[in-house]
N, C-alpha and C positions, 0 to 999 in steps of 0.2 A: 660149957658148950654154948656156942652162939648159933641160933637157928631162927628161921622165919617161921613163926607159929601160925600166922594167918596171912594168906596170899589173896590179893584182890580178885584173881580169876579162879584159882584152885580152891579157895576157901580155907577153912580151919584144918590144921594138921592134928588129927586125933590119935596118932600112933603113940603108944605108951610103953610097949615092951622094949626093954633095954637088953642089948647083947654086948659081949666084950670081944674085941678083936685085938690083935697085936700088930703094932706098926713099928718096924725097925727095933724090935725087942721091948717096946713099951706098950703096956696095956692101955687101951682107950675104949670108951663106950660109944655105942652107935644105936640108932633106932632100928628095930627089926623091920626089914622091908626097904630100907633106904640103900642107895647105891654107895659103894666104897668111897668114891670121890666126895660125895656129900658128907659122909661121916668124917673123912679126913679134914675137909675144909672147916667143918663145925668144930673140930678140935685144933684148929690153928695151923694145919699143914697145907701148904700151897705149892710145894715142889714135889712132884711125883716121880720124876725121872730126870736123868742127865744125858744129854746127847753124846753120841759116840765120838764124833770128830772134834767138837769144841768144848765138850763138857759143860754145856749150858743147861740151866734148870728149865724144866717144862712142867706145866700144871694142866688144869682142865682148860680146854679151848672150845671145842664144838659142843660137848655135852650130850651128843647123840650117837657116839660110837663110830663116827666116820673117820676121824683123824687118829693119830697115835700119840698125841701129847700126854694123855693120861695113863699110858701103859705102865704097869708095875708087875712085880713078881708076887703072885698070890698062891699061897700054899705050895711054893716051889715051882710054879709054872710061870715063865716069863711072858711078857707081852699081853697081859690081860687088860682089856679096856675097862678101867675102873668106873667110868661114868655110866656104864650100862650093866655092871655086875653087882648083884645084891650082896650085902654083908651076910655072913653066917657066923653064929656064935663060935668062938675059938679060932676063927680064920687068922692066918698069918700073912700080913701084907708087908712087903719090903720095897724100898726105893730101888728103882732099876737104873743101872749104869750101862750106857750103850745099848746093845741089842739084848742084853740079859743072857743068862746062862741056865741051862737045865741043871737041876740039882738032883 
């Protein structure tokens, strides 16, 4: 995992508790309390969804939940903004294609 351990403004990251989530069927680790997008990026994932019309990859853009570039299917629910949604142990995260479908 690649993470920023000390930030010039936010200070030192002291989180230590690790949780496990599943991304497209593969188990990855995350820090308890971090956002899904952060966990994915730290595990080398940069494409979160693909657009409906042109099938173009999208990843994190605004990072504050205002756009829809980071939406994914989380625990079967499509269009979850992963930049503002905390990871939970055992969470299932899937790449979203187009508008996503309810499962």
